N, C-alpha and C positions, 0 to 999 in steps of 0.2 A: 344474720341481720341484713330483710330486702330492701334493694334501693331503688323507686321509682325511678325509671326513666327520664320523665316527667323532670325529676330534683336535680337529675345527673345535664340535663341539659339547661335548668336554670341556673344551676351552680356555676356552669362553665362561662354561660352568659355575662353571669356578674362578673367572673373571674377577668374574662377576654376584654369586655368594658372596661373594667375599673381599673387594668393595668394601662390600657390606652388613655386611660384619661388621667390618670396617675403622672404617667409619663409626657406629656401635652401641660396640663398645673403646673408641673413643678420644671417644665425646660426646661428636663433632662435629654430630649430630644429636640432636632429643630424643624424645620418647615419644609427637609428635605424627606425625612425619617417620617413625617407627620403626613404629606402627600406618600407618602409608599403606603401607609395604612390604608388610606384612602381609596388607592390604585386595586389595593389586594380587594378590600370589600368590595368593590364597582364589578371586579374582575369575577368575583364570587357569584356575583348576581347573576352572571350573563352566565355563567357554567350552571348555577343551579337552574336558571329559569331553559337553557338546551338540556339541561340532563332530562326535563320533563317530557323534553317533545320526543327527544333521541333513544335517551335509556330508560325512559317508563312506556310512551307509548310505539315505539318503534319505528318513529320516521324519519328518514334522514335528510334532516334541515341542515345546509351548508348557507345558508343566507340571511341569520343570525347578526348579522352585522348591516344589513339593511334597518331592522326595528329598533338595532340602539342607535342609527344618524339620525331615524323620524325623532327619535325619546328627542336624542341632543339637541336639535337643529326646532323642532317647537318647544323644548323648554329655556330655550335661547330667548324666541323669539315673543313668548310669554310671560316673561321677566324684564326683557329688555328691551322691546317694542311696547309689549300693553300695559306693565308696571303691574304686573299679577307678583302675589310674596313665593316665597320660593319653593316652599311645601305645595302651595297649589298649583304650580308650575310644573312641580314632578308629577301629581297626579295625572295633569291634563296631559302631559304629556306622554305619561302609562297606557291614558287612555286613546289618544289618537294612534299609538303605535296599535294597541290591540285591534280598533277598527282594519288598519292596516293589513294586520294579521288574518284579520276573519277575510276582509277581501281577497288576501293572497288564496289564503287557506279553503276558501269553499271550492275552486277548479282545482287547483294543485293537489291539493289531499286525497283526491280521486286517483292520484297516479302513486305508484310505488318506486323502491328503490331507487337508481337512479337518474331514472325520469324524475321522481320527486327532488333529486340532491340539482337535479340541471336546470329545472323548474325556479327553485330558491334560488339558488345562486345566481340565475338568469335576474329577478322579483331585485336584488340586491343592487345588483349593477345600475340597473335602472331606475332607482331611489341614486345612487351615486350621483347617477350622471344630470338626472334634476337639482338637486342643489348645487351641483358642479356650473351651473346654468341659468340659477335662479338668482335675479340680481337682487332681489328681496334681503337675502341673506348674505350678500356680499360673493357668491360665483366664486369661481377659483383663487380669488384673493381671500376668501375667511370672511369671518364675523368676527369682531371682539365681545367678549362677553364676562360682565365680572365676577369675580372669584365668590362664591357663598358657598360652597360646598363643603361641609365641617366632617372632623370626626363623628360628630355625635350625627347628625345627618347621612353619612353614610352607614353608621351601624343600624341607627333604625330600622332604613329599609331592608338593610339586608336579614336582620333578625327577621320583619314583615316577610320577608320572600321566601325563608327558611320553614317558618309556622306553614304557612297558605301554601308551597307546594308541600311540603311534608304531611297535614294532613288530608289535602286533596291525593296524594298518591296511596295513604292509609283510611280512605273513603270507599265505599261501593263503586264513584265514579274511576277512582285510581283501580281499582282491581279491573275494570271496563276497559282500563288503557292498556293495564297490562298485559291481560288474554290478548288484546290485539295486538301487541310486541309479538306473544308469544307463537298464538295463529289465527290470524285473520280469519279466513273462511271460515274455520270452527268459531268463532268467535260472530260470526255473521250468522252463521247458523242455530246458535242458541239466539240469537234476537237481540241482539246487543245491535243498538246503531252504530255503528263503527266511523261513517263518516261526522257524526255528531260529538264520537269523542276523541277522534282525530283531530278537529277544526277545533272542539273546546281545552284542549293542551298544547295546541298553538295560539290559539290567542290568552292563553293565560301565561304560557310562553314569551310571546310578546309584548303583553302589559311592564313584567318587570324588565324586559329588557329592553323596552323604554323608560323606563325609569331611571336606569342604571345608565344611559345617555344622558340624560338631565342630569344626574350627579358628577358624569364624564365634564361636558360642556362648561361646568359652572367652576370646572378643579383646573383648567387649561388655558382658561385668559381670553384662547385665539379659536379658533373652530373651522376647520377648512374639508371638505371633501374625502380627501386624501386620506385620513384616518380611517375612514370608514371601508378601506379594498378589500379584495378579493381573502387579502392575507390577515385579517381580522376575522373573518368567517371562520376562518382555516385554525388562529389562536383560539379561540372560542372553542370550537369543536375539537381542539385534543386535549383541552382542559377537560371534557367528559370521557374522552376514549381512553387519555391515560388513568383518568383515576378510576375507572371499571363502568361500563354499560352497566345503569342500573343501582350506580349507588349515588345517593348522593351527597356522604360524606366523604367520596374517593373524587368526586367532582368538586371539593371545596377546598381539600388536601394540595391536590393536581395546580387547581389556579393557584393556590395561595405558593407553594413553591415556585411553579415558573413563573410566577410572578417577579418571586425576589432574584431567581436566575437572569429574569429579564432586566429586570433593573439593575442587576450589578455587569453588567456586559454592555449595556444601554451604547457605551460607546465603539463598540467592536460590534454591530450588528450580522456581520460574519461570522464570526463565532458563534452570534447568537443559535443563527439558524440550523448550523453546523452540529450543535450540542442538541437541538431541538429534534433536529434530523435521528442523531446519536442514541437521544434516549427512546423514542420511537422505537426505533430497529428493535434494541437491547428486549423493550417490555413486550416487544410483540413476538420477540424468538421464547426469552426468558419467561412472559408471563400474558400472554393473547389475550387474557381476561381483564385485565387495567389492574393499578395496585390495590384495589379493595376487591376486586371485580362486582358482584351484585351485595356484595357484605355493607353492613351501615357497621360505623363505629357500637351503636350499641349492641351489638350484638356479643361484644368481647364481655359484656358484662352478663353474660351467661354461663352457669355454674354447669360442674355434670353430674347427676346424680344414680346411682348405683342401684340400680333397684331388681326385683325379684322379675326374673324373666330378659336381663340386658339392661345395660345403659338410655339414658333419654335427656336432653337437656331440657332446664326449666329456666326460664325467662324471670331474670330477677327483676320484681317488680309488675308493674302494670303496663 
């Protein structure tokens, strides 16, 4: 019996949301575990959005925390200072982050490799310093934010992120981005506007990073620039690399596992960093392609058929 990939995804979504809703509604988990579920959703959004930039388009960006910070602060400004509804504030914060991604992407994405990484890292630090000295948002003292993020909001925006980026990846635009990742010179010679597609992927990734920032700022009550430093950018980068460059499923699995580990060892930050380092060293030594490599979970739903002329694989469903 063939099972469509759509139905596999649809059933998985219903199960995950249903379990979370059931546990919260029946009081089987307290606020700590509800907050953990929301944090996992936020980190998955960050990982999936960076996956589009690094894993699909092949652009080494390590300044994702900058767009995360823009979304966090502007969402807080829209709700706390302007009184806008929370969903509207999230969308507007994502748009502001996307505009910032366009402004940064236009000049910096003409660079490649290490030069691009340095440029994006510098941008993230500039953003952090701006918020650190901006008295309107509290500067170094921080900004108090009302908790508005719920499991429902975080799951809905997580689902939107996955659907949009998955469909973009499977479209002709996504294939153009993959061709840039594989060989930018060859893609350019075939008539693909490499700058356009690199900036497009960068803007989409920035958009969802901003939405994740808005969810984050309204979940932890208090907002400070120290939360968006260089280490945060590397945390997000680790999610993508550990999961496997080019695999959205890997980014999701990695973000979930590392969030759980980080939460468990939150009172022992030194142990957490040692564990991070050990995991990365082991992965790089024994599985340098990451947990999933470039494959997706749906690749497991392929069956092997023996036909005349040798075996081949048939995708189950569409």
